[in-house]
N, C-alpha and C positions, 0 to 999 in steps of 0.2 A: 461425558462431562468435560467442560473446558478447564483450562488452567491459565494462571497469570504468570508470565515470565518477565524478567528484565531483559530488554533487548537493546541492541545498538543499530539504529537505523543507518542504512547506507545509501538508499535509493528509493525511488517511487515511480509507480506506474499509473498512468492516468486512463483507466478502463472508462469507455463511454456506455452508460446503461440508461436506456430510455430517455436520452437527451440531457443527462446529468453526468457529472464526473464522479466515478466511484474510485477513489484513490486506493491503491494497493502498496502498502509500505513494504520495502524490502529491507529486512533486518536480520541480524545474527543474535543468537542467545548470548547475553552478556558473559555467560559462564563458559562459553566454548573456548576452547584453547586458542583458536584462531581470531577471536574477537579483536584482540589488540592489533592484529595485522589488517583488518578489513575496515578501511575508512571511505571506500568508494565502491562504485559498480565495477570498476576496473580492478580493484583489488580482489573483489569477490570472484570475478572471472579468472583471475590469475590462480587463485587458491582452490576454487571449486569450479574448474572449467565446464562451461555448458549450462550450469545451474540456473543463472539468471535467464538464459533463453528458455530453458525447460519450464520455469515458473511463468514466463511470459506466454509461452505456447499453452500451458495448462489454463490459465485465466482466459485465453482466447477461445478455448474449445470447450470448456467444462459445461456450458448450457446445451451443447449439441446432444448430449446424453439424454436431455429432456425433449428432444425433437426441435429444439430452437436453433437459430442460426449462430454462426460464430460471432463472438464479441469483437468490438472495435476498440482501438486506442487512439488517443490524441498523441501528438509529438511523434507520430510515425511508428508507434509501438516501442519507442526507445525510453528506457528508465531515465529519469532526471537525477541530477547529481545530489549529494548530500546537503549542500546548502539550500537548494531548492526544497528537498525533503523536509528539512527542519522548519523552513518557512510554512509549508503546507500543514505540518503537524500543529505549529503554534496557531495558525489561522483557524483551523478546524477546532482546536481545543477552545479558543476564545468564542467561536460560534456555539459550541456546546455549552459553555458557562452561560452565555446570554440566553440560550434556549431554557436552560434549568432555571435561571433567574426570572424568566417570563418576559424579558425585554425584546425578544423576537417572537413572531407567532409560532405556535406549536398547534398544528391542525390535526395531524393523524399519528403522531409519535407518542409512544408510551415511554416515559423516562422513570419509571419505577423499578 
């Protein structure tokens, strides 16, 4: 079962999946004692050395367990900064609202 948490985004990865960008937001739990200190990928790397690289590698490799190839990234596999991240979150949220409102086509998605 899933859960919903308040988080603080600090970066984003652009995974390429079947010709489309599959954004992976890097964030810290807003209740984490270090949340106030992490405002960028660099801050996360300083406080949690190697974690961003580990997450990047995990997303690159996770489909290989199913016999598929490694995933690829845009931007050379580097996480984008917080400002870029917040723009992508805002853009995708707007697209979601338009999809829910029926102002953009919904061919195969269930939004219930």
